[in-house]
C-alpha positions in Angstrom: 5.3 -38.1 -111.6 2.4 -35.8 -110.5 2.4 -32.5 -112.3 3.0 -30.5 -108.4 6.4 -32.2 -108.1 7.2 -31.3 -111.7 6.2 -27.4 -111.2 8.2 -27.6 -107.7 11.3 -29.0 -109.3 11.0 -25.9 -111.7 10.1 -23.3 -109.5 13.2 -24.7 -107.5 15.3 -24.0 -110.3 14.0 -20.6 -110.9 14.6 -19.6 -107.3 18.1 -20.8 -107.5 18.6 -18.4 -110.3 17.0 -15.6 -108.8 19.0 -16.3 -105.6 22.3 -16.3 -107.5 21.3 -13.3 -109.8 20.5 -11.4 -106.5 24.0 -12.3 -104.7 25.7 -10.9 -108.0 23.9 -7.7 -107.7 25.0 -7.4 -104.0 28.4 -8.5 -104.6 29.0 -5.9 -107.3 31.1 -3.2 -106.0 30.4 -0.7 -108.6 26.8 0.0 -107.6 25.8 2.1 -104.8 23.0 1.4 -102.5 20.1 3.1 -104.7 21.2 1.1 -107.7 21.7 -2.1 -105.8 18.1 -1.5 -104.2 16.8 -0.9 -107.9 18.0 -4.0 -109.3 17.0 -6.2 -106.4 13.3 -5.3 -105.4 12.2 -6.9 -108.8 14.1 -9.9 -108.0 12.5 -10.2 -104.3 9.0 -9.6 -106.1 9.5 -12.5 -108.6 10.6 -14.6 -105.8 7.7 -14.0 -103.7 5.5 -14.8 -106.8 7.0 -17.9 -107.3 6.5 -19.0 -103.6 2.9 -17.7 -103.8 2.5 -19.8 -106.7 3.8 -23.0 -105.2 1.7 -22.4 -102.4 -1.2 -22.2 -104.4 -0.3 -25.3 -106.7 0.1 -27.2 -103.3 -3.1 -26.0 -102.0 -4.9 -27.2 -105.1 -3.2 -30.6 -105.1 -4.1 -31.0 -101.6 -7.9 -30.2 -102.1 -7.8 -32.2 -105.4 -6.5 -35.2 -103.3 -9.3 -34.9 -100.5 -12.1 -34.9 -103.1 -10.9 -38.4 -104.4 
């Protein structure tokens, strides 16, 4: 198993956990729109960082394979 696949699996687990947390915040009837927004923005940012990291890892892996 190459390292990129291991990272992808780990990142996928993190993304699933973030999405679950995001949905819990949205489903909470006690929170108003502003509170939901304040709690979901960091989750969206974390998700985007993870997706960008995955893209970077794939790019590095691809360029490493082309050099071989």
